N, C-alpha and C positions, 0 to 999 in steps of 0.2 A: 623150461628155459626157450627164451625166445633168442634168437642170433640173428641179430642187426647187421647188414652189411653195406656199407656207403663207398662202391667203387668210384674213384675219379680219376681223371687222366693220369695224374702222378701217383697218387696215394690211394690205398683202399684202408678205410678205417671198419673194423669190426667189436662189435659190442655184444656181452651176453647180459640179458635181463633175468633175474629171478623173482618169481613171485614171492611176495611175503603177504601172509594172511594178516587182515584187519578187520576190526568190528565194523567199520561204517566206512562208505566211501566218501562221505562228507556231503556237502550242498551242491557241489560242481554239477555240469552236466552230465547225464545219463550217456556213454560212449557206447554203451551196449543196447540201448533202444533199438526197437526192431525198425526197419526199413519199411515203405509201404510193400506189401505184398510178401515179407518175410516174418517167420516167427521168431519172438524175442528168446534169446539164449537163456538159462537160466541164471538169474539174477545173483542167486545165492552161491551159485559156482565161481563168481566172478568178482566176489568179495575180497580183492587183494590190492595193495601199492606194488610197486616195483622197485629194485634195486640194482643198480649196474653192478653186475658181480666180477666183470672183467673187460678190457678192452685192448686192441693192439692196433698199430698203424704200421703197414707193410705197404713196399712197392707194389704198384698194380701190375700185375704180371702180364707180358704182351703177347706170350707164345708158349704157356705153360699147357700141359695135357689135364685131362681131369683127374687122373692119379696124382700128378705131381702137385696139383692144388689141394688134394685131399690130405696128401702125406705132410706137407705145410700146415694146413689146418690141425691134423692130428696132432702136430709138433707144438702148436701154440696152445691147444688144451692141454696138452701132456703139463707142459711147463706152468699153465694156469690150476693144477690140480683137479682139473674138470674133466669129466667123461665124454665124449661125444653123444653119448645114447641119452643123456639128460637134456639135449634140445628136443623141443617138442614143437616148434616155429621157426620160419626163417622169413624175414623180410630183406629185400634187396632193392637198393635205389641204385641206379647205374647209368653212367653217360658214356660208357664205352660200350657198343651196341655187340663187337666181334666176342666179347668174353662172356655175353648173355647165355649162350647156349651150353657152355662149359660149367658156368655156375650153376645152372639147373640141373647139368648132370653130376656134378659134384653133389647137391642137396640130396638128389634121388638115389645116388649110389651110396654116399657115405652115411648119410643121414637118416634116409628112407622117408622124407620128406617132401612134399612139392613146394617151392618158395613162392612168397607172395612178391611179384615185382611190381614196382611203383609205375603204373602206365595207365594209359586212358582205360576208365572203366572202373579203377577202381576206387572205392568210397573214401576220400579224403577229408569231406567237410569243408573243403577250400572252394569255392566257385571261381573259377579263372576267365576274367574279364580283357582278355587279348584277341588281337586279331586272330592267332591260328594257335588254340588252347595247346593242339598237339605237338609244338614246337616247343615248348616250355619244359626246360631238362627237370628231369624228376628230383634231382637233389634241390631245386629251387623250392619245388613244390612241398617238399618235404620240410625244409627248412621254415618256410612261412607258416606250415600247418604247428611245429613246435613253437615258433615266437609267438603266434596268435594264441594259442593255448596258454601260453605262459602270460602275456600281457593282457590278453582280452581287450583290444583295442588298437588303433594305427599304430604300426611299425614298419622299421626298414632294416631288412636284414643284408647285411655285409658279409659274403663268404668269401675268403682270401684264399685262393687256391690256384692252379696253373692259371686260370683266370679269375678274376675278381667280378663279382657279382651282386648287384644291387638290386634287391625285390621288395617292393612295395605292399603294403598290405593296408586295405581301408578300415575304417573305424567298424564296418560289419562284419570282419574277416573274409575279404574278397581278394584276390591276388590281381592288382590293377596293373602290374608290368614293373620294368625297370631299366637297366643298363648291365652291361658288360664291357670290362675294360682288362687290358693285358695283366695278366700277374705280377708281381714285384719280380719274380724269380726269372720268368723269361723277358723282363724287362732288362733285368741285370746281365742275362746271358747274351742277348742282343747287343749290350754296351761292349761287352767283354770281345765277344766274336767280330764285330766289326772295327774295332779300335786296338790294333795290335800292340801299341805300347801300354796299354792301361792292364794294370795285374788284375788278376781275379780275387776277389775278396768274399768273405762273410757280411750279409749286410745285418747291421745294429746300429743303435742309437748312437750317435757320436758326442763325444764329450762336448764339443763346441761347434756354431753354426759356421764360423770364418775358420776354414781349415788351412793347417801349415805346410801339409804335405799330401801327395798323389792319393794315398789311401785315405785321408781323411774327406778330401775333396770328393771323392768317390761316395762314400760312406754316406756323407751329408746330402748330396745330390739325388739317391737313392732312396735314403729314409725318409728326409724333409719334401723331396719330390714327390713321394709316393702319398704320403700324408696329405700334400697339397691337392693330390687329384683326389683322394677319397673323401676329404672335408669340402671340396668345391662341389662334387656331384651330391653329396648329402645336403649342404646347404640349398643348392638349387631344388633338390626334391622336395625338402621341407616347406620352401616357399611356396610350391606348386601345391602340395598337399594343403596348405592353409590357404591357399587361393581357392581350392576345389571344395574343401572341407570346412571352412571358418577358421579364422585366427584363434580361436579357442580350443581347436582338436589337438590335444596331445598325442605326439609322436614321439613313440620308443625306438631307439636303434641299437640293433647288437649285432655283435661280430662273430664269426667263428672260423673255423680252416686254422691251417698252419702257422702263418703270419700273424692272426690276431692280436694276440697278446701284443706284439711287438710294436703295430703300426696304432693300436686303440691307445696306446699309451701316451701318444702324443697328437692323438684326435679331439680335435673341441668338439665332436658330435656323438661319436660312439659312448654310448653309456655303460654298455654291458658286453660281455665276453663269456661265449659258451663254447668249448671247444667240443662238447658233446651234442650240440644242437641238433646235428642231423642224424644222430642216432636215436634220440629223443622223437623225432618227428617218425621216425621209422616204427618206433614202439606204438606210438599213438595211432598212426595209421594201421597197424597191424590189429592192434585192438577192436579198431572200427569195422574191420573187415574178419573177426574173428570166426562169424556164423559162416560166411564162406569158406575159408580154411578147413574148419571142421568138416563141411561137407564134401570137400575134396578129398580130404584123407579119409573119409567113411567109405566114397567111392572106390578108392585105392584099396581098401581092405576087404571090398565085398566080394 
């Protein structure tokens, strides 16, 4: 089993992928093809599809020890009826660097495995054409890998978390850049913190656009105001892509993150919602680096 871990600023999402044997991998690209200077893995050993056997969303720990985090993972595995010993590989995308060393220790202590962190030097198959590629968050790269694998063409990924990121992929599968905006949650928190008389509310789709009470007014402003932000940026990005790649360039838009379903329901541009997009990208990148991980494990066992 592969354990995929996406560590965000507010939440951490974990997913377990189980290999399922199949007769043929189909006509898609061979993700196990050897890179220059490498030996190709045994193709027969990798003729499998994968299924998501379980997934969890937890609050990102800010001060947990290795043992505490290990106990938490053990509890989640027990609830899912899965033994930790079934995990044979771990892939991690993290935007919280202070937690990286703790996660590495958890993997080595409780799973006896060296995790694959998504970082410079890892083979992703996604050229990054930004001014400073090392500045691009691992989660953004992972999302784009999964989106391009799904659409096989130009696409824009909207990830709605603590911050909302917009990531653009070219028709050739290149990361072109994007935008970062404050997330809906922290935008709402700023409003409630600075306006003492306004009550704290849950953000949801209001029944009407013209509110008759304070709660209605706030919900309308937050919900439709944020949809306006998302659609406004997407409209301009699509316009720029058509200018750069031709008016006939088909551009898919996909949203992920905790608030993706809520906002996508009112968006004119978001065509697909996939809450597991980041986990899927982690699985794909792990498979593309499978030989590298196997070498690391053989060295540890030698």
